[in-house]
DOKE-120902 format. One line per field, with one value per residue: residue number from 1; x, y, z of N, C-alpha, C in turn; residue in one letter. Coordinates in steps of 0.001 Angstrom, whole numbers, padded with zeros to 6 digits. Layout:
<nodes>
k (NUM|...) .
n_x (X|...) .
n_y (Y|...) .
n_z (Z|...) .
ca_x (X|...) .
ca_y (Y|...) .
ca_z (Z|...) .
c_x (X|...) .
c_y (Y|...) .
c_z (Z|...) .
r (A|...) .
</nodes>
This chain:
<nodes>
k (1|2|3|4|5|6|7|8|9|10|11|12|13|14|15|16|17|18|19|20|21|22|23|24|25|26|27|28|29|30|31|32|33|34|35|36|37|38|39|40|41|42|43|44|45|46|47|48|49|50|51|52|53|54|55|56|57|58|59|60|61|62|63|64|65|66|67|68|69|70|71|72|73|74|75|76|77|78|79|80|81|82|83|84|85|86|87|88|89|90|91|92|93|94|95|96|97|98|99|100|101|102|103|104|105|106|107|108|109|110|111|112|113|114|115|116|117|118|119|120|121|122|123|124|125|126|127|128|129|130|131|132|133|134|135|136|137|138|139|140|141|142|143|144|145|146|147|148|149|150|151|152|153|154|155|156|157|158|159|160|161|162|163|164|165|166|167|168|169|170|171|172|173|174|175|176|177|178|179|180|181|182|183|184|185|186|187|188|189|190|191|192|193|194|195|196|197|198|199|200|201|202|203|204|205|206|207|208|209|210|211|212|213|214|215|216|217|218|219|220|221|222|223|224|225|226|227|228|229|230|231|232|233|234|235|236|237|238|239|240|241|242|243|244|245|246|247|248|249|250|251|252|253|254|255|256|257|258|259|260|261|262|263|264|265|266|267|268|269|270|271|272|273|274|275|276|277|278|279|280|281|282|283|284|285|286|287|288|289|290|291|292|293|294|295) .
n_x (-008274|-011475|-014178|-017110|-017809|-016599|-018097|-020653|-020129|-019506|-021953|-023518|-022162|-022634|-025427|-025549|-024117|-025867|-028040|-026872|-026277|-028864|-029801|-028030|-028754|-031394|-031023|-029469|-031241|-033299|-032012|-031483|-034089|-034882|-033070|-033842|-036488|-035982|-034602|-036603|-038433|-036900|-036038|-038191|-041703|-043611|-045043|-047118|-050195|-052271|-055426|-057446|-059602|-062569|-063960|-066699|-067726|-068652|-071258|-072088|-071427|-072912|-071758|-072710|-072329|-072866|-072503|-069827|-068740|-069338|-067818|-065208|-065087|-065174|-062780|-060931|-061334|-060464|-057772|-054539|-053025|-050500|-048816|-046833|-047205|-048135|-051192|-052486|-052298|-055048|-055688|-053651|-052817|-052179|-050852|-051572|-049166|-047854|-048869|-047980|-045180|-044919|-045753|-043779|-041405|-041972|-042212|-039643|-038065|-038894|-038205|-035438|-034559|-035216|-033614|-031082|-031006|-031081|-028770|-026389|-026285|-026237|-023819|-022072|-022519|-021590|-018849|-018127|-018618|-016861|-014413|-014484|-014353|-011848|-011418|-009659|-010201|-011214|-010388|-011206|-013970|-014301|-013480|-015560|-017638|-016868|-017010|-019715|-020771|-020122|-021698|-024260|-024395|-024576|-026870|-029241|-031970|-030845|-031354|-034013|-034021|-031987|-032020|-030024|-028587|-028525|-028857|-030903|-030530|-030143|-032560|-035478|-038680|-041452|-042711|-040755|-038825|-040144|-040704|-038144|-037228|-039073|-038480|-035877|-036220|-038089|-040797|-044179|-047397|-049282|-048032|-045156|-042254|-039693|-036670|-034257|-032066|-030800|-027857|-024669|-025184|-027777|-027592|-025605|-026822|-029025|-028109|-025230|-024484|-026396|-025575|-022925|-023507|-024712|-022499|-020878|-022357|-022303|-019553|-019258|-020867|-019533|-016997|-017549|-018529|-016234|-014670|-015821|-015672|-013494|-014087|-016053|-017240|-016566|-019037|-020072|-019666|-021337|-023185|-024930|-024391|-022587|-021974|-024229|-026156|-025216|-025694|-028467|-029089|-028533|-030609|-033387|-036271|-038625|-038109|-038538|-041154|-041419|-039761|-037015|-033878|-032949|-035232|-036819|-035451|-035679|-038459|-038879|-037605|-039158|-041566|-040964|-040451|-042904|-044430|-046121|-044739|-044413|-046763|-047010|-047998|-051028|-050844|-048243|-045826|-045012|-041919|-041803|-040842|-037465|-036043|-035749|-033189|-033144|-031518) .
n_y (037129|038533|036873|036107|033457|032838|034581|033450|031004|032008|033117|030791|029392|031141|030882|028170|028269|029708|027896|025635|026747|027248|024587|023598|025181|024247|021520|021748|023133|021235|019118|020463|020900|018262|017567|019368|018492|015876|016491|017797|015696|013913|015164|016463|016360|017179|015933|014535|014813|015344|014340|016063|015476|017054|018173|018342|016569|014055|012566|012862|010105|008117|006040|003317|001566|-001194|-001522|-000902|-003089|-005216|-004475|-004707|-007469|-008381|-007295|-008730|-011295|-011182|-011971|-011036|-011241|-010428|-008433|-006545|-005291|-002274|-000529|000772|004212|005857|008482|009738|011236|011952|015123|018321|019302|017046|016377|018612|018339|015916|016684|018596|017058|015274|017019|018146|015868|015132|017467|017586|015195|015639|017899|016757|014908|016676|018126|016721|016235|018940|019889|018214|019100|021702|021252|020166|022360|024236|022972|022878|025566|026166|027074|028406|027581|024992|022709|022949|022951|020345|018912|019586|018243|015553|015265|015720|013412|011535|012564|012198|009414|008918|010269|009543|007145|004261|001776|001172|000395|-001487|-004362|-005527|-003515|-002013|000639|003484|006028|009631|010980|010068|008500|009904|008091|006100|007633|008454|005954|004928|006888|006640|004030|004413|006215|004938|005530|005437|005693|004565|004663|004270|002379|-000155|001449|001707|003300|004375|004978|004984|004553|005499|008278|008926|008522|010273|012728|013246|012504|014065|016710|016656|016333|018829|020513|019465|019985|022725|023205|022067|023734|026244|025608|024953|027402|028961|027658|028124|030822|031971|031761|033584|036654|040210|042260|044340|043374|041238|040477|039688|041284|043839|046316|046863|047148|049425|051361|051228|052146|054843|055915|057988|057583|058792|058957|056503|056192|057811|056564|056866|058757|059035|058458|060583|062817|062304|062416|065098|066331|065463|066659|069394|069596|069066|071301|074117|076742|080039|082535|085789|088702|090693|093376|093860|095628|095279|095195|095109|094418|094692|097449|097048|096885|098609|098129) .
n_z (-034801|-035245|-036654|-038668|-038231|-035748|-034210|-034303|-033010|-030485|-029676|-029533|-027480|-025389|-025035|-024303|-021937|-020275|-020198|-018956|-016483|-015450|-015236|-013298|-011086|-010761|-010122|-007787|-006025|-005850|-004509|-002110|-001127|-000588|001434|003452|003903|004822|007198|008697|009004|010467|012837|013947|014910|013121|011199|012300|014156|017029|018097|020236|022869|023925|027045|027164|025338|026060|027900|031403|033524|035935|038395|040222|043408|043015|040263|040122|041508|039785|037586|038593|038960|036323|035362|036881|035949|033354|031130|030303|027199|026193|028071|027545|025128|023790|023342|020224|019436|018857|018571|017262|014315|010796|009904|008294|007379|006582|004048|002652|002810|001443|-001144|-001738|-001715|-003807|-006065|-006039|-006505|-009124|-010587|-010094|-011289|-014016|-014480|-014149|-016265|-018425|-018094|-018749|-021695|-022509|-021441|-022856|-025503|-025232|-024784|-027268|-029011|-027898|-028372|-031171|-031860|-031012|-028377|-025616|-023010|-023097|-021795|-019124|-019484|-020475|-018221|-016450|-017725|-017358|-014539|-014299|-015431|-013441|-011365|-012419|-012471|-009766|-008982|-010446|-010291|-010601|-009568|-010032|-012640|-013026|-011307|-009838|-008665|-005560|-004907|-004985|-005941|-005440|-005282|-003823|-003286|-001430|000236|000615|001917|004322|005485|006070|007811|009930|010735|011646|013769|015322|015453|014700|013072|014783|017243|019354|018379|018052|017774|015141|014987|012757|011617|009842|007151|006858|007499|005691|003202|003116|003983|003823|001149|-000472|000284|-000589|-003284|-003881|-003504|-005517|-007898|-007888|-008256|-010800|-012428|-012116|-013125|-015790|-016740|-016452|-018312|-020859|-020981|-022218|-024883|-025428|-026783|-026374|-024714|-026300|-028835|-029145|-031242|-034277|-036544|-036031|-037320|-038904|-036903|-035643|-037646|-037780|-035255|-035488|-036932|-036629|-034555|-035602|-038295|-039365|-040111|-042356|-044119|-043846|-044112|-046784|-048320|-047497|-048560|-051317|-051619|-051041|-053236|-055426|-054801|-055040|-057813|-058944|-058464|-059966|-062051|-060796|-061883|-063700|-062063|-062407|-061868|-062222|-064085|-067466|-069067|-071810|-075274|-076368|-078361|-081871|-084234|-087328|-089459) .
ca_x (-009119|-012892|-014872|-018529|-017900|-016310|-019215|-021728|-019694|-019605|-023371|-023961|-021586|-023338|-026723|-025304|-023710|-027084|-028822|-026182|-026440|-030224|-029868|-027310|-029621|-032538|-030574|-029060|-032429|-034010|-031291|-031679|-035448|-034930|-032340|-034685|-037597|-035435|-034289|-037859|-039012|-036044|-035828|-039433|-042920|-044592|-045833|-048256|-050984|-053041|-056808|-057691|-061018|-063080|-064633|-068152|-068146|-069274|-072200|-071643|-071877|-072988|-071411|-073202|-071461|-073105|-071862|-068377|-068377|-069379|-066681|-063999|-065099|-064809|-061356|-060158|-061478|-059785|-056377|-053775|-052228|-049129|-048916|-045798|-047627|-048940|-052241|-052264|-052836|-055999|-055778|-052491|-053171|-051290|-051188|-051560|-047773|-047425|-049196|-047097|-043858|-044990|-045784|-042471|-040427|-042295|-041848|-038184|-037508|-039133|-037401|-034030|-034290|-035213|-032423|-029917|-031034|-030792|-027448|-025294|-026140|-025856|-022380|-021383|-022583|-020700|-017468|-017920|-018516|-015625|-013296|-014557|-013927|-010484|-011448|-008531|-010662|-011957|-010002|-012078|-015305|-014261|-013456|-016916|-018442|-016499|-017594|-021168|-021073|-020087|-022869|-025444|-024381|-024983|-028165|-030389|-032361|-030504|-031896|-035314|-033791|-031168|-032370|-028813|-028062|-029408|-028933|-032011|-030217|-030313|-033968|-036324|-040083|-041789|-043025|-039484|-038177|-040829|-040570|-036813|-037147|-039837|-037725|-034712|-036657|-038973|-042078|-045149|-048676|-049968|-047303|-043727|-041782|-038277|-035878|-033035|-030965|-030266|-026517|-023920|-025844|-028953|-027158|-024833|-027686|-029965|-027485|-023870|-024479|-027017|-024734|-021815|-024049|-024865|-021161|-020390|-023047|-021783|-018228|-019427|-021346|-018484|-015908|-017989|-018583|-014860|-014114|-016330|-015523|-012475|-014635|-017092|-016810|-016991|-020480|-020463|-019559|-022176|-024287|-024670|-023818|-022467|-021989|-025616|-026879|-024812|-026410|-029879|-029210|-028442|-031870|-034316|-037541|-039623|-037805|-038962|-042469|-041252|-038912|-035602|-033339|-032885|-036589|-037315|-034851|-036284|-039823|-038814|-037256|-040326|-042588|-040579|-040556|-044304|-045098|-046104|-043941|-045271|-047122|-046836|-049170|-051671|-050388|-046820|-045603|-044133|-040973|-041970|-039717|-036459|-036083|-035012|-032447|-033719|-030519) .
ca_y (038057|038202|036558|035793|032103|032938|035262|032465|030093|032707|033223|029453|029100|031965|030256|026935|028629|030043|026678|024821|027418|026977|023177|023465|025752|023357|020322|022111|023428|019980|018429|021212|020632|016914|017593|020063|017598|014797|017039|018022|014404|013196|015857|017049|015552|017982|015092|013985|015668|014575|014777|016311|015399|018092|017606|018362|015672|012863|012834|012415|008750|007864|004643|002875|000523|-002495|-001509|-000945|-004455|-006037|-004112|-005283|-008911|-008574|-007013|-009821|-012499|-011025|-012416|-010301|-012133|-009913|-007135|-005617|-004626|-001088|-000345|001838|005525|006194|009937|010223|011275|012745|016543|018938|019444|015812|016504|019630|017733|014936|017398|019227|016019|014769|018014|018264|014694|015209|018553|017213|014164|016269|018732|015889|014363|017742|018715|015994|016576|020346|019983|017591|020001|022819|020813|020032|023698|024871|022358|023262|026959|026287|027895|028062|026966|023767|021681|023080|022493|018884|018431|019698|017165|014284|015246|015608|011993|010899|013021|011543|008021|008868|010913|008865|005885|003111|000559|000864|-000195|-002684|-004905|-005913|-002353|-001698|002085|004100|007400|010665|011368|008935|008853|010324|006893|005490|008519|008392|004620|004787|007787|006034|002883|004894|006881|004089|006219|005120|006376|004007|004905|004050|001042|-000345|002231|001100|004223|004924|004517|005751|004454|006361|009674|009115|008565|011391|013985|013455|012469|015260|017896|016516|016590|020279|021075|019038|020672|024097|023180|021783|024946|027266|025167|025077|028825|029425|027060|028743|032273|032402|031784|034595|037959|041318|042507|045216|042636|040045|040656|039046|042266|045081|047507|047135|047634|050809|052205|051266|052975|056256|056348|058521|056845|059425|058793|055181|056314|058416|055755|057122|060030|059043|058553|061933|063739|062039|062921|066561|066714|065223|067655|070684|069557|069028|072582|074966|077975|081182|083422|087229|089360|091654|094719|093993|096303|094526|096104|095023|093904|095739|098021|096292|097710|098519|097550) .
ca_z (-035565|-035114|-037893|-038476|-037679|-034323|-033563|-034139|-031955|-029205|-029312|-029128|-026167|-024395|-024766|-023556|-020576|-019527|-019987|-017950|-015189|-014974|-014828|-012028|-010059|-010559|-009421|-006436|-005217|-005597|-003437|-000868|-000642|-000010|002707|004426|004243|005661|008517|009414|009370|011411|014108|014442|014793|012414|010301|013033|015026|018005|018278|021653|023221|024801|028221|026999|024271|026641|028990|032725|033857|037377|038673|041526|044007|042397|038948|040324|041883|038578|036740|039180|038696|034919|035204|037476|035132|032066|031095|029317|026356|026152|028741|027098|023901|024039|022329|019243|019783|017795|018456|016511|012904|009949|009872|006962|006961|005924|002626|002064|002658|000361|-002422|-001970|-002061|-005140|-007082|-006062|-007171|-010570|-011159|-010051|-012297|-015339|-014586|-014330|-017627|-019393|-017870|-019405|-023123|-022677|-021205|-023981|-026654|-024969|-025004|-028717|-029596|-027440|-029092|-032573|-032018|-030463|-027175|-024763|-021773|-023369|-020832|-017960|-019885|-020534|-016842|-015914|-018311|-016717|-013207|-014449|-015649|-012118|-010615|-012982|-012023|-008363|-008754|-011050|-009623|-011440|-008979|-010627|-013959|-012825|-009999|-009112|-007954|-004435|-004688|-005721|-006316|-004423|-005197|-003465|-003100|-000069|001017|001021|002885|005616|006072|006657|008964|011017|011241|012393|014997|016101|015607|013662|013258|015941|018481|019312|018042|018357|016816|014608|015187|011521|011299|008857|005847|006878|007405|004470|002021|003111|004394|003316|-000319|-001067|000478|-001536|-004619|-004059|-003709|-006825|-008991|-007895|-008887|-012231|-013090|-012153|-014004|-017181|-017078|-016640|-019515|-022089|-020902|-023173|-026235|-025561|-027270|-025515|-024737|-027405|-030099|-029069|-032177|-035560|-037457|-035249|-038170|-039270|-035739|-035425|-038606|-037384|-034060|-035860|-037537|-035654|-034565|-036456|-039712|-039832|-040745|-043672|-044970|-043673|-044585|-048252|-048856|-047255|-049534|-052621|-051602|-051118|-054612|-056283|-054479|-055605|-059270|-059356|-058242|-061182|-061967|-060410|-062995|-063502|-061504|-063311|-061539|-062525|-065376|-068349|-069743|-073261|-076035|-076643|-079708|-082877|-085184|-088675|-090373) .
c_x (-010575|-013519|-016320|-018706|-017641|-017446|-020372|-021372|-019857|-021052|-023915|-023418|-022256|-024693|-026557|-024885|-024923|-027910|-028187|-026332|-027826|-030372|-029160|-028124|-030789|-032142|-030160|-030236|-033223|-033332|-031473|-033066|-035529|-034187|-033172|-035855|-037124|-035139|-035557|-038499|-038207|-036025|-037075|-040571|-044008|-045443|-047102|-048949|-051821|-054423|-057086|-059190|-061395|-063888|-066137|-068628|-068871|-070180|-071651|-072262|-071813|-072768|-071858|-072252|-071654|-072430|-070344|-067927|-068371|-068180|-065380|-063936|-064681|-063320|-060499|-060222|-060748|-058316|-055673|-052893|-050770|-049141|-047889|-046192|-048531|-049994|-051915|-052947|-053744|-056129|-054613|-052800|-052131|-051787|-051190|-050135|-047250|-047714|-048295|-045700|-043844|-045003|-044427|-041424|-040701|-041899|-040334|-037543|-037697|-038277|-035920|-033670|-034259|-033995|-031161|-029856|-030707|-029375|-026363|-025200|-025773|-024356|-021590|-021384|-021674|-019237|-017171|-017762|-017235|-014407|-013306|-014117|-012547|-010445|-010355|-008958|-011425|-011585|-010865|-013502|-015360|-014208|-014819|-017817|-018137|-017097|-019117|-021585|-021093|-021313|-024148|-025514|-024836|-026423|-029335|-030695|-032100|-031049|-033266|-035179|-033028|-031416|-031142|-028222|-028999|-029628|-030007|-031745|-030451|-031766|-034821|-037750|-040337|-042121|-041749|-038791|-038823|-040692|-039200|-036627|-037898|-039119|-036520|-035108|-037501|-040312|-042960|-046430|-049398|-049287|-045826|-043417|-040305|-037435|-034640|-031832|-030364|-028914|-025881|-024561|-027049|-028553|-026331|-025706|-028516|-029354|-026140|-023855|-025208|-026194|-023521|-022279|-024243|-023512|-020610|-021052|-022632|-020423|-018328|-019881|-020280|-017349|-016306|-018043|-017179|-014242|-014565|-016166|-014515|-013024|-015703|-016488|-017177|-018472|-020905|-020392|-020446|-023411|-023910|-024010|-023695|-022548|-023410|-026403|-026476|-025533|-027880|-030068|-029162|-029739|-032812|-035618|-038587|-039368|-038216|-040304|-042340|-040343|-037450|-035176|-033334|-034263|-037172|-036749|-035449|-037699|-039845|-038497|-038443|-041396|-042248|-040719|-042001|-045002|-045034|-045288|-044844|-045518|-046927|-048127|-049728|-051138|-048913|-046647|-044623|-043178|-041109|-040739|-038714|-036577|-035209|-034325|-033055|-032753|-029688) .
c_y (037597|037993|036256|034410|032119|033617|034300|031445|030745|032832|031872|029083|029918|031362|028967|027228|028978|028797|025789|025443|027172|025530|022953|024039|024821|022124|020639|022417|022169|019186|019139|020969|019255|016859|018272|019180|016457|015297|017274|016714|013702|013853|016554|016046|016309|017153|014590|015078|014783|015195|014874|016287|016543|017463|017515|017416|014440|013277|012272|011055|008557|006376|004313|001831|-000846|-002580|-001560|-002356|-005367|-005740|-004696|-006779|-009183|-008307|-008123|-011072|-012398|-011394|-011652|-011258|-011708|-008533|-006123|-004832|-003451|-000935|000821|003117|005981|007696|010540|010108|012091|014190|017063|019159|018195|015862|017534|019069|016704|015587|018018|018201|015458|015727|018150|017067|014725|016291|018208|016159|014754|017171|017921|015327|015426|018273|018033|016290|018035|020544|019358|018464|021208|022463|020697|021403|024408|024286|022757|024683|027227|027235|027452|027397|025679|022666|021747|022648|020975|018278|018514|018598|015828|014192|015173|014166|011247|011293|012372|010088|007894|009330|010085|007543|004667|001806|000186|000203|-001504|-003198|-005294|-004759|-001995|-000210|002692|005546|008377|011071|010120|009435|009231|009126|006205|006325|008413|007026|004435|005714|007203|004828|003325|005522|005983|004719|005864|005888|005861|004282|004667|002596|000963|000429|001471|002023|004798|004345|005363|005682|005380|007820|009927|009263|009836|012720|014211|013488|013658|016531|017844|016757|018072|020955|020703|019772|022141|024166|022925|023030|026023|026878|025277|026539|029387|028858|027727|030258|032791|032504|032819|035913|039031|041628|043376|044508|041400|040204|040021|040007|043589|046337|047885|047676|049068|051762|052330|052159|054460|056789|056827|057735|057460|059222|057436|055245|056857|057652|056069|058442|060109|059186|059939|062946|063546|062582|064441|067035|066554|066272|069012|070711|069576|070368|073437|076233|079154|082116|084903|087848|090379|093055|094934|094568|095495|095478|096086|094486|095020|096230|097211|097249|097520|097882|096574) .
c_z (-035496|-036478|-037585|-037868|-036177|-033569|-033336|-033063|-030581|-028746|-028855|-027752|-025070|-024046|-023964|-022125|-019718|-019228|-018925|-016563|-014613|-014517|-013498|-010873|-009741|-009765|-007990|-005525|-004906|-004485|-002098|-000282|000002|001321|003791|004851|005133|007066|009332|009850|010454|012783|014637|014278|014043|011461|010974|013825|015934|018160|019772|021900|024155|025928|028033|025902|024804|027798|030304|033050|035370|037602|040095|042107|043378|041033|039084|040704|040660|037661|037284|038957|037259|034700|035789|036630|033806|032200|029985|028533|026343|026788|028259|025854|024245|022955|021406|019696|018644|017609|017671|015021|012139|009898|008437|006459|006272|004432|001944|001842|001538|-001008|-002745|-002380|-003453|-006246|-007187|-006751|-008675|-011219|-011163|-011073|-013700|-015533|-014793|-015739|-018672|-019267|-018691|-020900|-023364|-022454|-022347|-025223|-026460|-025175|-026497|-029371|-029166|-028138|-030561|-032829|-031442|-029271|-026217|-023454|-021969|-022392|-019577|-018284|-019961|-019134|-016179|-016457|-017643|-015315|-013257|-014706|-014314|-011303|-011122|-012534|-010573|-008176|-009252|-010348|-010508|-010870|-009509|-011991|-013843|-011410|-009186|-008312|-006806|-004224|-005579|-006106|-005179|-004235|-004974|-003305|-001642|000811|001494|002084|004262|006272|006722|007852|010153|011599|012062|013729|015886|016374|014424|013942|014491|017258|018280|019001|018391|017353|016370|014736|013930|011177|010211|007483|005763|006708|006148|003240|001971|003539|003707|001792|-000947|-000890|-000445|-002968|-004885|-004267|-005085|-007977|-009043|-008577|-010387|-012982|-013198|-013097|-015476|-017608|-017290|-017913|-020795|-022078|-021919|-024596|-026462|-026013|-026261|-025709|-025915|-028746|-030133|-029946|-033496|-036541|-036707|-036101|-038567|-038087|-035393|-036371|-038240|-036170|-034374|-036455|-036448|-035692|-035474|-037924|-040243|-040540|-042150|-044589|-044858|-044285|-046110|-048870|-048638|-048231|-050920|-052689|-051691|-052528|-055547|-056038|-055080|-057124|-059743|-059190|-059519|-060961|-061632|-061605|-062661|-063004|-062504|-063082|-061865|-063932|-066193|-069054|-071262|-073957|-076300|-078092|-080655|-083842|-086582|-089652|-089581) .
r (M|E|T|A|V|N|R|H|F|A|I|A|L|K|E|L|R|S|A|V|T|W|C|C|W|L|L|G|L|A|L|A|V|Q|V|V|A|W|S|L|L|T|Y|T|D|M|R|Y|T|R|I|V|E|R|A|D|E|H|A|T|T|I|V|T|P|E|E|R|R|R|Q|S|I|R|E|A|A|S|V|E|A|D|P|D|V|E|P|A|D|V|N|R|Q|Y|S|S|Q|D|R|I|L|G|L|A|V|G|V|A|G|A|A|G|T|M|G|T|L|A|L|L|P|L|L|G|L|G|V|V|L|A|A|G|S|A|T|R|G|V|D|R|A|A|G|A|F|V|W|A|V|V|L|V|M|I|T|L|P|W|G|L|V|F|E|A|L|P|F|D|G|L|F|V|S|Y|A|T|L|T|S|E|V|E|A|A|R|G|I|T|L|G|G|E|A|E|P|T|G|G|G|I|L|F|Y|G|R|Y|L|I|L|P|V|A|G|M|A|G|I|T|A|I|G|L|R|F|R|A|G|V|E|E|G|L|L|P|R|E|N|F|R|L|D|P|Q|L|E|K|E|V|A|K|I|K|P|G|S|L|V|G|G|G|R|T|A|G|A|L|Q|S|T|I|T|R|N|D|E|P|A|P|G|R|S|I|R|Q|V|S|P|G|E|P|L|K|R|L|I) .
</nodes>
């Protein structure tokens, strides 16, 4: 039987369901942005650009035979310390896409961390309300809360708090991301270096775990919504006082100015009583008084 208490529980569960859904969307989009940024940094060179010299930037130099002989003597006298070391490429610079990627990764990390911190208490409150209202799907809501605890343990950067933990969470800074990508590819700003090849840890941290996190947050959101669905009322009963709202809906918009139907009837009665009785016209003939009997 529907009561006012159950109606309030249903409204609270509906609000929590919307909040949990928004947190799941926020966390999933943040993980997707980091995966896309990692893929662009790993498989493209959009982070760098090359400065191209134009032919008209330098004046023409005329080299005489004597100058060429002196130059050859200097080159023969010079000794290479390490011929295997390649000089740095000074024309290789960071592009504008590098700043865009850095901003996107920073915003995604902050939004994902805040969404993760807000998700766990919202799920816990939803489980408490579902259990208090004896909702039949409270077991699914509790299961979503347990899986959310596991996701929070993986997502948050616990390594910044506990030095014994080497894992920094799913959301890393842009500097950490670019340094590990450059080490895996063997590409730096100055040129090429010895690549490390990445390995399973590299791909597991930046590809496998974020994709698993997106799948997990989707399952958590759907499971929580299915758990609290049993405690929600039909759409037409999702109001604090349905009977009062039905009466309000029957009132015409124009009657609100006059105070409603009852006030209009009262005003009409008062107006009719205040009007003076109509008098006899001058042209109207008076019948006079009737004849009186003498006896």
